N, CA, C, O and CB atoms as a CASP TS submission, in Angstrom:
PFRMAT TS
TARGET T0000
AUTHOR 0000-0000-0000
METHOD Language model
MODEL 1
PARENT N/A
ATOM      1  N   UNK     1      17.453 106.603 -15.675  1.00  0.00           N
ATOM      2  CA  UNK     1      16.750 107.459 -16.662  1.00  0.00           C
ATOM      3  C   UNK     1      15.323 107.076 -16.843  1.00  0.00           C
ATOM      4  O   UNK     1      14.909 105.921 -16.950  1.00  0.00           O
ATOM      5  CB  UNK     1      17.432 107.407 -17.993  1.00  0.00           C
ATOM      6  N   UNK     2      14.572 108.239 -16.868  1.00  0.00           N
ATOM      7  CA  UNK     2      13.082 108.112 -16.933  1.00  0.00           C
ATOM      8  C   UNK     2      12.687 107.616 -18.350  1.00  0.00           C
ATOM      9  O   UNK     2      13.222 108.072 -19.361  1.00  0.00           O
ATOM     10  CB  UNK     2      12.362 109.523 -16.603  1.00  0.00           C
ATOM     11  N   UNK     3      11.830 106.766 -18.372  1.00  0.00           N
ATOM     12  CA  UNK     3      11.279 106.192 -19.557  1.00  0.00           C
ATOM     13  C   UNK     3      10.160 107.280 -20.061  1.00  0.00           C
ATOM     14  O   UNK     3       9.321 107.782 -19.313  1.00  0.00           O
ATOM     15  CB  UNK     3      10.651 104.668 -19.235  1.00  0.00           C
ATOM     16  N   UNK     4      10.286 107.539 -21.372  1.00  0.00           N
ATOM     17  CA  UNK     4       9.409 108.471 -21.951  1.00  0.00           C
ATOM     18  C   UNK     4       8.372 107.779 -22.711  1.00  0.00           C
ATOM     19  O   UNK     4       8.650 106.849 -23.467  1.00  0.00           O
ATOM     20  CB  UNK     4      10.118 109.412 -22.788  1.00  0.00           C
ATOM     21  N   UNK     5       7.089 108.240 -22.516  1.00  0.00           N
ATOM     22  CA  UNK     5       5.961 107.485 -23.227  1.00  0.00           C
ATOM     23  C   UNK     5       5.156 108.522 -24.002  1.00  0.00           C
ATOM     24  O   UNK     5       5.279 109.710 -23.707  1.00  0.00           O
ATOM     25  CB  UNK     5       4.986 106.670 -22.176  1.00  0.00           C
ATOM     26  N   UNK     6       4.303 108.115 -25.019  1.00  0.00           N
ATOM     27  CA  UNK     6       3.461 108.673 -25.675  1.00  0.00           C
ATOM     28  C   UNK     6       2.511 109.368 -24.940  1.00  0.00           C
ATOM     29  O   UNK     6       2.015 108.845 -23.943  1.00  0.00           O
ATOM     30  CB  UNK     6       2.993 107.891 -26.412  1.00  0.00           C
ATOM     31  N   UNK     7       2.090 110.840 -25.423  1.00  0.00           N
ATOM     32  CA  UNK     7       1.184 111.445 -24.752  1.00  0.00           C
ATOM     33  C   UNK     7      -0.352 111.038 -24.903  1.00  0.00           C
ATOM     34  O   UNK     7      -1.253 111.330 -24.117  1.00  0.00           O
ATOM     35  CB  UNK     7       1.395 112.690 -25.046  1.00  0.00           C
ATOM     36  N   UNK     8      -0.462 110.256 -26.155  1.00  0.00           N
ATOM     37  CA  UNK     8      -1.770 109.799 -26.458  1.00  0.00           C
ATOM     38  C   UNK     8      -2.159 108.319 -26.029  1.00  0.00           C
ATOM     39  O   UNK     8      -3.282 108.028 -25.618  1.00  0.00           O
ATOM     40  CB  UNK     8      -1.926 109.944 -27.887  1.00  0.00           C
ATOM     41  N   UNK     9      -1.111 107.412 -26.167  1.00  0.00           N
ATOM     42  CA  UNK     9      -1.358 105.946 -25.912  1.00  0.00           C
ATOM     43  C   UNK     9      -0.610 105.413 -24.862  1.00  0.00           C
ATOM     44  O   UNK     9      -0.893 104.293 -24.438  1.00  0.00           O
ATOM     45  CB  UNK     9      -1.084 105.139 -27.052  1.00  0.00           C
ATOM     46  N   UNK    10       0.527 106.217 -24.268  1.00  0.00           N
ATOM     47  CA  UNK    10       1.364 105.559 -23.262  1.00  0.00           C
ATOM     48  C   UNK    10       2.294 104.633 -23.571  1.00  0.00           C
ATOM     49  O   UNK    10       2.940 104.050 -22.699  1.00  0.00           O
ATOM     50  CB  UNK    10       0.674 104.988 -22.428  1.00  0.00           C
ATOM     51  N   UNK    11       2.451 104.406 -24.932  1.00  0.00           N
ATOM     52  CA  UNK    11       3.476 103.288 -25.234  1.00  0.00           C
ATOM     53  C   UNK    11       4.853 104.135 -25.315  1.00  0.00           C
ATOM     54  O   UNK    11       4.936 105.339 -25.560  1.00  0.00           O
ATOM     55  CB  UNK    11       3.113 102.389 -26.764  1.00  0.00           C
ATOM     56  N   UNK    12       5.996 103.168 -25.033  1.00  0.00           N
ATOM     57  CA  UNK    12       7.286 103.762 -24.960  1.00  0.00           C
ATOM     58  C   UNK    12       7.771 104.556 -26.284  1.00  0.00           C
ATOM     59  O   UNK    12       7.701 104.093 -27.423  1.00  0.00           O
ATOM     60  CB  UNK    12       8.248 102.654 -24.632  1.00  0.00           C
ATOM     61  N   UNK    13       8.211 105.672 -25.981  1.00  0.00           N
ATOM     62  CA  UNK    13       8.843 106.365 -27.195  1.00  0.00           C
ATOM     63  C   UNK    13      10.173 105.923 -27.569  1.00  0.00           C
ATOM     64  O   UNK    13      10.951 105.600 -26.671  1.00  0.00           O
ATOM     65  CB  UNK    13       8.945 107.800 -26.981  1.00  0.00           C
ATOM     66  N   UNK    14      10.557 105.865 -28.873  1.00  0.00           N
ATOM     67  CA  UNK    14      11.942 105.575 -29.368  1.00  0.00           C
ATOM     68  C   UNK    14      12.415 106.918 -29.741  1.00  0.00           C
ATOM     69  O   UNK    14      11.881 107.970 -29.391  1.00  0.00           O
ATOM     70  CB  UNK    14      12.022 104.520 -30.610  1.00  0.00           C
ATOM     71  N   UNK    15      13.553 106.785 -30.547  1.00  0.00           N
ATOM     72  CA  UNK    15      14.170 107.894 -30.982  1.00  0.00           C
ATOM     73  C   UNK    15      13.411 108.717 -32.123  1.00  0.00           C
ATOM     74  O   UNK    15      13.703 109.888 -32.370  1.00  0.00           O
ATOM     75  CB  UNK    15      15.460 107.476 -31.399  1.00  0.00           C
ATOM     76  N   UNK    16      12.401 108.002 -32.807  1.00  0.00           N
ATOM     77  CA  UNK    16      11.608 108.816 -33.715  1.00  0.00           C
ATOM     78  C   UNK    16      10.227 109.207 -33.067  1.00  0.00           C
ATOM     79  O   UNK    16       9.367 108.368 -32.798  1.00  0.00           O
ATOM     80  CB  UNK    16      11.389 108.036 -35.055  1.00  0.00           C
ATOM     81  N   UNK    17      10.102 110.476 -32.854  1.00  0.00           N
ATOM     82  CA  UNK    17       8.906 110.912 -32.165  1.00  0.00           C
ATOM     83  C   UNK    17       8.264 112.040 -33.204  1.00  0.00           C
ATOM     84  O   UNK    17       8.906 112.555 -34.119  1.00  0.00           O
ATOM     85  CB  UNK    17       9.293 111.532 -30.588  1.00  0.00           C
ATOM     86  N   UNK    18       6.872 112.326 -32.890  1.00  0.00           N
ATOM     87  CA  UNK    18       6.131 113.308 -33.460  1.00  0.00           C
ATOM     88  C   UNK    18       5.923 114.550 -32.406  1.00  0.00           C
ATOM     89  O   UNK    18       5.409 114.301 -31.315  1.00  0.00           O
ATOM     90  CB  UNK    18       4.807 112.670 -33.935  1.00  0.00           C
ATOM     91  N   UNK    19       6.279 115.737 -32.699  1.00  0.00           N
ATOM     92  CA  UNK    19       5.959 116.750 -31.649  1.00  0.00           C
ATOM     93  C   UNK    19       4.657 117.499 -32.057  1.00  0.00           C
ATOM     94  O   UNK    19       4.481 117.944 -33.191  1.00  0.00           O
ATOM     95  CB  UNK    19       7.180 117.793 -31.462  1.00  0.00           C
ATOM     96  N   UNK    20       3.821 117.595 -31.109  1.00  0.00           N
ATOM     97  CA  UNK    20       2.538 118.298 -31.266  1.00  0.00           C
ATOM     98  C   UNK    20       2.186 119.362 -30.214  1.00  0.00           C
ATOM     99  O   UNK    20       2.184 119.097 -29.012  1.00  0.00           O
ATOM    100  CB  UNK    20       1.472 117.305 -31.272  1.00  0.00           C
ATOM    101  N   UNK    21       1.895 120.548 -30.697  1.00  0.00           N
ATOM    102  CA  UNK    21       1.688 121.730 -29.778  1.00  0.00           C
ATOM    103  C   UNK    21       0.136 121.645 -29.329  1.00  0.00           C
ATOM    104  O   UNK    21      -0.763 121.736 -30.165  1.00  0.00           O
ATOM    105  CB  UNK    21       2.055 123.224 -30.578  1.00  0.00           C
ATOM    106  N   UNK    22      -0.104 121.471 -28.006  1.00  0.00           N
ATOM    107  CA  UNK    22      -1.448 121.358 -27.485  1.00  0.00           C
ATOM    108  C   UNK    22      -1.545 122.210 -26.269  1.00  0.00           C
ATOM    109  O   UNK    22      -0.876 122.032 -25.251  1.00  0.00           O
ATOM    110  CB  UNK    22      -1.820 119.911 -27.172  1.00  0.00           C
ATOM    111  N   UNK    23      -2.480 123.205 -26.462  1.00  0.00           N
ATOM    112  CA  UNK    23      -2.557 124.190 -25.368  1.00  0.00           C
ATOM    113  C   UNK    23      -1.343 124.891 -25.010  1.00  0.00           C
ATOM    114  O   UNK    23      -1.043 125.071 -23.830  1.00  0.00           O
ATOM    115  CB  UNK    23      -3.015 123.579 -24.212  1.00  0.00           C
ATOM    116  N   UNK    24      -0.629 125.295 -25.976  1.00  0.00           N
ATOM    117  CA  UNK    24       0.643 126.041 -25.825  1.00  0.00           C
ATOM    118  C   UNK    24       1.878 125.329 -25.193  1.00  0.00           C
ATOM    119  O   UNK    24       2.895 125.918 -24.827  1.00  0.00           O
ATOM    120  CB  UNK    24       0.360 127.208 -25.017  1.00  0.00           C
ATOM    121  N   UNK    25       1.676 124.087 -25.118  1.00  0.00           N
ATOM    122  CA  UNK    25       2.730 123.098 -24.767  1.00  0.00           C
ATOM    123  C   UNK    25       2.997 122.194 -25.894  1.00  0.00           C
ATOM    124  O   UNK    25       2.133 121.876 -26.711  1.00  0.00           O
ATOM    125  CB  UNK    25       2.349 122.279 -23.555  1.00  0.00           C
ATOM    126  N   UNK    26       4.330 121.748 -25.921  1.00  0.00           N
ATOM    127  CA  UNK    26       4.734 120.776 -26.981  1.00  0.00           C
ATOM    128  C   UNK    26       4.886 119.466 -26.223  1.00  0.00           C
ATOM    129  O   UNK    26       5.579 119.375 -25.210  1.00  0.00           O
ATOM    130  CB  UNK    26       6.121 121.204 -27.770  1.00  0.00           C
ATOM    131  N   UNK    27       4.194 118.435 -26.771  1.00  0.00           N
ATOM    132  CA  UNK    27       4.156 117.112 -26.234  1.00  0.00           C
ATOM    133  C   UNK    27       4.606 116.098 -27.440  1.00  0.00           C
ATOM    134  O   UNK    27       4.421 116.306 -28.639  1.00  0.00           O
ATOM    135  CB  UNK    27       2.645 116.795 -25.646  1.00  0.00           C
ATOM    136  N   UNK    28       5.147 115.119 -26.939  1.00  0.00           N
ATOM    137  CA  UNK    28       5.610 114.010 -28.084  1.00  0.00           C
ATOM    138  C   UNK    28       4.730 112.835 -27.933  1.00  0.00           C
ATOM    139  O   UNK    28       4.265 112.355 -26.899  1.00  0.00           O
ATOM    140  CB  UNK    28       7.231 113.470 -27.930  1.00  0.00           C
ATOM    141  N   UNK    29       4.580 112.435 -29.251  1.00  0.00           N
ATOM    142  CA  UNK    29       3.777 111.105 -29.449  1.00  0.00           C
ATOM    143  C   UNK    29       4.476 110.198 -30.362  1.00  0.00           C
ATOM    144  O   UNK    29       5.504 110.539 -30.947  1.00  0.00           O
ATOM    145  CB  UNK    29       2.342 111.347 -30.035  1.00  0.00           C
ATOM    146  N   UNK    30       3.911 109.003 -30.496  1.00  0.00           N
ATOM    147  CA  UNK    30       4.704 108.005 -31.133  1.00  0.00           C
ATOM    148  C   UNK    30       4.648 108.020 -32.608  1.00  0.00           C
ATOM    149  O   UNK    30       5.608 107.644 -33.281  1.00  0.00           O
ATOM    150  CB  UNK    30       4.321 106.727 -30.672  1.00  0.00           C
ATOM    151  N   UNK    31       3.503 108.462 -33.145  1.00  0.00           N
ATOM    152  CA  UNK    31       3.108 108.358 -34.450  1.00  0.00           C
ATOM    153  C   UNK    31       2.339 109.516 -35.016  1.00  0.00           C
ATOM    154  O   UNK    31       2.065 110.430 -34.238  1.00  0.00           O
ATOM    155  CB  UNK    31       2.384 107.218 -34.572  1.00  0.00           C
ATOM    156  N   UNK    32       1.962 109.598 -36.250  1.00  0.00           N
ATOM    157  CA  UNK    32       0.962 110.734 -36.770  1.00  0.00           C
ATOM    158  C   UNK    32      -0.413 110.222 -36.355  1.00  0.00           C
ATOM    159  O   UNK    32      -1.241 111.098 -36.106  1.00  0.00           O
ATOM    160  CB  UNK    32       1.018 110.998 -38.498  1.00  0.00           C
ATOM    161  N   UNK    33      -0.739 109.139 -36.255  1.00  0.00           N
ATOM    162  CA  UNK    33      -2.174 108.716 -35.816  1.00  0.00           C
ATOM    163  C   UNK    33      -2.405 109.299 -34.419  1.00  0.00           C
ATOM    164  O   UNK    33      -3.437 109.927 -34.185  1.00  0.00           O
ATOM    165  CB  UNK    33      -2.372 107.052 -35.778  1.00  0.00           C
ATOM    166  N   UNK    34      -1.497 109.110 -33.518  1.00  0.00           N
ATOM    167  CA  UNK    34      -1.564 109.567 -32.181  1.00  0.00           C
ATOM    168  C   UNK    34      -1.657 110.986 -32.166  1.00  0.00           C
ATOM    169  O   UNK    34      -2.535 111.536 -31.501  1.00  0.00           O
ATOM    170  CB  UNK    34      -0.451 109.132 -31.401  1.00  0.00           C
ATOM    171  N   UNK    35      -0.724 111.713 -32.925  1.00  0.00           N
ATOM    172  CA  UNK    35      -0.946 113.108 -33.212  1.00  0.00           C
ATOM    173  C   UNK    35      -2.264 113.795 -33.571  1.00  0.00           C
ATOM    174  O   UNK    35      -2.588 114.894 -33.122  1.00  0.00           O
ATOM    175  CB  UNK    35      -0.184 113.356 -34.164  1.00  0.00           C
ATOM    176  N   UNK    36      -2.950 113.112 -34.359  1.00  0.00           N
ATOM    177  CA  UNK    36      -4.151 113.516 -34.944  1.00  0.00           C
ATOM    178  C   UNK    36      -5.241 113.228 -33.766  1.00  0.00           C
ATOM    179  O   UNK    36      -6.043 114.091 -33.410  1.00  0.00           O
ATOM    180  CB  UNK    36      -4.423 112.706 -36.373  1.00  0.00           C
ATOM    181  N   UNK    37      -5.189 112.014 -33.239  1.00  0.00           N
ATOM    182  CA  UNK    37      -6.094 111.785 -32.006  1.00  0.00           C
ATOM    183  C   UNK    37      -5.900 112.809 -30.902  1.00  0.00           C
ATOM    184  O   UNK    37      -6.893 113.176 -30.274  1.00  0.00           O
ATOM    185  CB  UNK    37      -5.829 110.381 -31.388  1.00  0.00           C
ATOM    186  N   UNK    38      -4.870 113.230 -30.657  1.00  0.00           N
ATOM    187  CA  UNK    38      -4.637 114.206 -29.557  1.00  0.00           C
ATOM    188  C   UNK    38      -5.051 115.647 -29.971  1.00  0.00           C
ATOM    189  O   UNK    38      -5.517 116.432 -29.145  1.00  0.00           O
ATOM    190  CB  UNK    38      -3.121 114.191 -29.140  1.00  0.00           C
ATOM    191  N   UNK    39      -4.868 115.963 -31.261  1.00  0.00           N
ATOM    192  CA  UNK    39      -5.379 117.211 -31.772  1.00  0.00           C
ATOM    193  C   UNK    39      -6.933 117.112 -31.607  1.00  0.00           C
ATOM    194  O   UNK    39      -7.515 117.953 -30.922  1.00  0.00           O
ATOM    195  CB  UNK    39      -4.920 117.461 -33.311  1.00  0.00           C
ATOM    196  N   UNK    40      -7.573 116.156 -32.190  1.00  0.00           N
ATOM    197  CA  UNK    40      -9.064 116.003 -32.065  1.00  0.00           C
ATOM    198  C   UNK    40      -9.456 116.011 -30.673  1.00  0.00           C
ATOM    199  O   UNK    40     -10.396 116.731 -30.335  1.00  0.00           O
ATOM    200  CB  UNK    40      -9.574 114.730 -32.706  1.00  0.00           C
ATOM    201  N   UNK    41      -8.848 115.295 -29.822  1.00  0.00           N
ATOM    202  CA  UNK    41      -9.420 115.366 -28.519  1.00  0.00           C
ATOM    203  C   UNK    41      -9.222 116.691 -27.695  1.00  0.00           C
ATOM    204  O   UNK    41      -9.908 116.914 -26.698  1.00  0.00           O
ATOM    205  CB  UNK    41      -8.881 114.265 -27.774  1.00  0.00           C
ATOM    206  N   UNK    42      -8.338 117.490 -28.108  1.00  0.00           N
ATOM    207  CA  UNK    42      -8.068 118.834 -27.608  1.00  0.00           C
ATOM    208  C   UNK    42      -9.196 119.785 -28.209  1.00  0.00           C
ATOM    209  O   UNK    42      -9.842 120.593 -27.543  1.00  0.00           O
ATOM    210  CB  UNK    42      -6.557 119.317 -28.032  1.00  0.00           C
ATOM    211  N   UNK    43      -9.323 119.568 -29.515  1.00  0.00           N
ATOM    212  CA  UNK    43     -10.434 120.415 -30.100  1.00  0.00           C
ATOM    213  C   UNK    43     -11.838 120.165 -29.523  1.00  0.00           C
ATOM    214  O   UNK    43     -12.620 121.099 -29.350  1.00  0.00           O
ATOM    215  CB  UNK    43     -10.506 120.179 -31.599  1.00  0.00           C
ATOM    216  N   UNK    44     -12.126 118.970 -29.246  1.00  0.00           N
ATOM    217  CA  UNK    44     -13.343 118.585 -28.630  1.00  0.00           C
ATOM    218  C   UNK    44     -13.482 119.196 -27.333  1.00  0.00           C
ATOM    219  O   UNK    44     -14.526 119.790 -27.063  1.00  0.00           O
ATOM    220  CB  UNK    44     -13.450 117.167 -28.518  1.00  0.00           C
ATOM    221  N   UNK    45     -12.531 119.113 -26.493  1.00  0.00           N
ATOM    222  CA  UNK    45     -12.555 119.538 -25.183  1.00  0.00           C
ATOM    223  C   UNK    45     -12.713 121.118 -25.009  1.00  0.00           C
ATOM    224  O   UNK    45     -13.245 121.654 -24.037  1.00  0.00           O
ATOM    225  CB  UNK    45     -11.321 119.043 -24.550  1.00  0.00           C
ATOM    226  N   UNK    46     -12.150 121.789 -26.134  1.00  0.00           N
ATOM    227  CA  UNK    46     -12.347 123.225 -26.232  1.00  0.00           C
ATOM    228  C   UNK    46     -13.640 123.753 -26.950  1.00  0.00           C
ATOM    229  O   UNK    46     -13.910 124.953 -27.010  1.00  0.00           O
ATOM    230  CB  UNK    46     -11.189 123.763 -26.922  1.00  0.00           C
ATOM    231  N   UNK    47     -14.341 122.856 -27.437  1.00  0.00           N
ATOM    232  CA  UNK    47     -15.435 123.268 -28.121  1.00  0.00           C
ATOM    233  C   UNK    47     -16.599 123.605 -27.283  1.00  0.00           C
ATOM    234  O   UNK    47     -16.743 122.949 -26.251  1.00  0.00           O
ATOM    235  CB  UNK    47     -15.762 122.322 -29.027  1.00  0.00           C
ATOM    236  N   UNK    48     -17.522 124.605 -27.591  1.00  0.00           N
ATOM    237  CA  UNK    48     -18.679 124.917 -26.577  1.00  0.00           C
ATOM    238  C   UNK    48     -19.655 123.786 -26.547  1.00  0.00           C
ATOM    239  O   UNK    48     -19.947 123.079 -27.512  1.00  0.00           O
ATOM    240  CB  UNK    48     -19.482 126.262 -26.956  1.00  0.00           C
ATOM    241  N   UNK    49     -20.170 123.685 -25.221  1.00  0.00           N
ATOM    242  CA  UNK    49     -21.085 122.547 -25.157  1.00  0.00           C
ATOM    243  C   UNK    49     -22.351 122.927 -25.359  1.00  0.00           C
ATOM    244  O   UNK    49     -22.726 124.010 -24.909  1.00  0.00           O
ATOM    245  CB  UNK    49     -21.039 121.850 -23.970  1.00  0.00           C
ATOM    246  N   UNK    50     -23.147 122.165 -26.013  1.00  0.00           N
ATOM    247  CA  UNK    50     -24.659 122.323 -26.360  1.00  0.00           C
ATOM    248  C   UNK    50     -25.508 121.965 -25.094  1.00  0.00           C
ATOM    249  O   UNK    50     -25.370 120.849 -24.592  1.00  0.00           O
ATOM    250  CB  UNK    50     -25.103 121.321 -27.635  1.00  0.00           C
ATOM    251  N   UNK    51     -26.279 122.769 -24.623  1.00  0.00           N
ATOM    252  CA  UNK    51     -27.253 122.500 -23.466  1.00  0.00           C
ATOM    253  C   UNK    51     -28.654 122.416 -23.869  1.00  0.00           C
ATOM    254  O   UNK    51     -29.527 122.203 -23.027  1.00  0.00           O
ATOM    255  CB  UNK    51     -27.167 123.566 -22.418  1.00  0.00           C
TER
END
C-alpha cells in the first residue's frame, strides 16, 4: 500500500485529513494550518506580478 502524505508539509496522513480544493483538484492535508498555507500559496501564485 502506498503511504499518503500531506500536500503541504509531506508528513504522513492518518485517518483524519482536511480536504482542500486547489486549482480544480481536491488534495488532502494533515491539518487546518496546512490547508491555510496551501490556499495562501495558491493565491500568491495566481496573483499578477508587479514589474
